[in-house]
Structure formats: structure tokens, C-alpha cells
C-alpha positions in Angstrom: 5.4 -23.3 13.1 8.7 -24.2 14.5 8.5 -27.8 15.7 11.1 -27.3 18.5 9.0 -24.5 19.9 5.9 -26.7 19.9 7.8 -29.5 21.7 9.1 -27.0 24.2 5.7 -25.7 24.9 4.4 -29.3 25.4 7.3 -30.1 27.7 6.8 -27.0 29.9 3.2 -28.2 30.3 4.5 -31.5 31.8 4.8 -30.4 35.4 5.1 -33.2 37.8 3.6 -32.8 41.3 5.1 -35.1 43.9 4.0 -35.0 47.5 6.8 -34.5 50.1 6.3 -36.1 53.4 7.2 -34.2 56.4 6.5 -34.9 60.0 3.2 -33.1 60.2 2.1 -32.1 56.7 2.3 -33.6 53.2 3.0 -30.7 50.8 3.2 -31.0 47.0 6.5 -30.2 45.3 6.7 -29.0 41.7 9.4 -30.5 39.6 10.1 -29.1 36.1 11.0 -31.6 33.4 14.0 -30.4 31.4 13.4 -29.6 27.8 15.6 -31.8 25.7 14.8 -29.9 22.5 16.6 -26.7 23.7 19.5 -25.6 21.7 22.9 -26.9 22.6 25.8 -24.4 22.7 27.3 -24.0 19.2 24.1 -25.2 17.6 22.2 -22.6 15.5 18.6 -23.0 14.7 17.3 -21.5 11.4 14.9 -18.6 12.0 11.2 -19.3 11.6 9.7 -17.8 8.4 7.9 -14.5 8.9 4.8 -13.8 7.0 4.2 -10.1 6.5 0.7 -9.2 7.7 0.3 -6.6 4.9 1.2 -9.2 2.2 -1.8 -9.8 0.0 -2.5 -11.8 -3.1 -1.3 -10.0 -6.3 -4.0 -8.0 -8.0 -5.4 -9.4 -11.2 -5.8 -6.7 -13.8 -8.9 -7.1 -15.8 -8.8 -6.2 -19.4 -11.3 -3.5 -20.4 -14.4 -4.7 -21.9 -14.5 -4.3 -25.7 -17.1 -1.8 -26.8 -19.7 -2.8 -29.3 -20.0 -0.8 -32.5 -23.1 1.0 -31.2 -21.2 2.1 -28.1 -18.3 3.3 -30.1 -20.5 5.4 -32.3 -22.3 6.8 -29.3 -18.9 7.8 -27.8 -17.8 9.5 -31.0 -21.1 11.5 -31.1 -20.7 12.5 -27.5 -17.2 13.7 -28.2 -18.3 15.6 -31.3 -20.9 17.4 -29.1 -18.3 18.3 -26.5 -16.0 19.6 -29.2 -18.7 21.8 -30.6 -19.5 23.1 -27.1 -15.9 23.8 -26.5 -15.5 25.8 -29.8 -18.6 27.9 -29.0 -17.4 28.7 -25.5 -13.9 29.6 -26.8 -15.4 31.8 -29.5 -17.7 33.6 -26.9 -14.7 34.1 -24.7 -12.6 35.5 -27.6 -15.4 38.0 -28.5 -15.8 39.1 -24.9 -12.1 39.8 -24.6 -12.2 42.1 -27.6 -15.2 44.0 -26.2 -14.1 47.5 -25.2 -16.0 49.8 -22.9 -15.9 53.5 -24.0 -14.7 56.3 -21.8 -18.1 58.0 -21.8 -20.9 56.2 -20.2 -23.1 56.4 -23.3 -21.1 54.4 -25.9 -21.7 51.0 -24.3 -25.0 49.5 -23.3 -26.1 46.2 -21.8 -29.6 45.0 -22.4 -31.1 42.0 -20.5 -34.3 40.5 -21.6 -36.1 37.6 -19.9 -38.5 35.0 -21.4 -41.6 37.2 -20.5 -40.2 40.1 -22.6 -39.2 42.2 -19.6 -36.0 44.3 -20.3 -33.2 45.8 -18.2 -31.0 48.3 -20.0 -28.0 50.2 -18.6 -25.1 52.3 -19.9 -23.3 52.6 -16.6 -19.7 51.7 -17.3 -19.1 50.2 -13.8 -22.0 47.9 -14.1 -21.0 46.9 -17.6 -17.4 46.2 -16.5 -18.6 44.1 -13.6 -21.0 42.1 -15.8 -18.2 41.5 -18.4 -15.8 40.4 -15.7 -18.3 37.9 -14.3 -19.1 36.6 -17.8 -15.3 36.1 -18.5 -14.9 34.1 -15.2 -18.0 32.0 -16.0 -16.8 31.3 -19.6 -13.3 30.4 -18.4 -14.8 27.9 -15.8 -17.1 26.4 -18.5 -14.2 26.0 -21.0 -12.1 24.2 -18.3 -15.0 22.0 -17.5 -15.5 21.0 -21.1 -11.7 20.4 -21.5 -11.8 17.9 -18.7 -14.7 16.1 -20.2 -12.9 15.7 -23.6 -10.8 12.5 -23.1 -10.3 9.4 -25.1 
């Protein structure tokens, strides 16, 4: 804090009250004591240091914890599984792209079978096209998802 400013504040607080005698009433008079620490003409005071309110302590970067051998092996195994999954999805997508629907509605067929053995079979080319398009979108999304998971 600027010491001159502190002295000035202290001096301003020194207000002297003196009673003035008049014929009928005694009234107090305020007298201000002159601040002797004020700057004199030609005298330059250095500016007070400014501390930025946003300034914070420098961040300390922590070194990453070293992995144990067991953790390293687990990461390699996880990465291997992700790579295998990526390859399977990419192969399915490639096969689906080469799939061609015939002009007649009888050359292509889709068969869906659930766990109970129930089946749904269709040769409608519009239905087959819609199913294939949805399968392509789903496979593309899954491939992108696995790609983001593969990092080291």
C-alpha cells in the first residue's frame, strides 16, 4: 500500500473542532489540518504496483503415473480387441457395399430369424434397399466409434 496515501487518510481523519464564541450561541467550527504528505509541484510519485485479480499461481504439471507391467499388458489386450472389432466391422461394411439388388423383385431376399426361431422373409426390393441403407449407416457409425476408441 502506498504509505503517502495511508498518511493522507490518517490526516484527513484529524478534524479539529473548535467552538466559536458569539454573543448568543457557541457554535463548533471545523478546521481541516493540511496534509503535509501531498505532492509538491514538480515532484512525481511512483505509481503503486497493481496486482491483477486474474493472476493465479502457475499450474504445476503432474507427470503421468507409470503403469505397472500388468496394466500395460491389459491395455495391449484391450487394444487388440478393439483392432479385431474394427477389422470385422470394416469387412462387413465392405461386403455390404458390394451387395447388389437385382432389378426383378425375386433375385434378392432378406431373411430375419429371432432367438425363438421365428422368421421373416421378404423379396421386396424397396424393403431390401431400406434395410441395406440402414445397415450401412449403422456400420459406418460403429466404425467411427471404434476408431475413436483406438488411441495410444
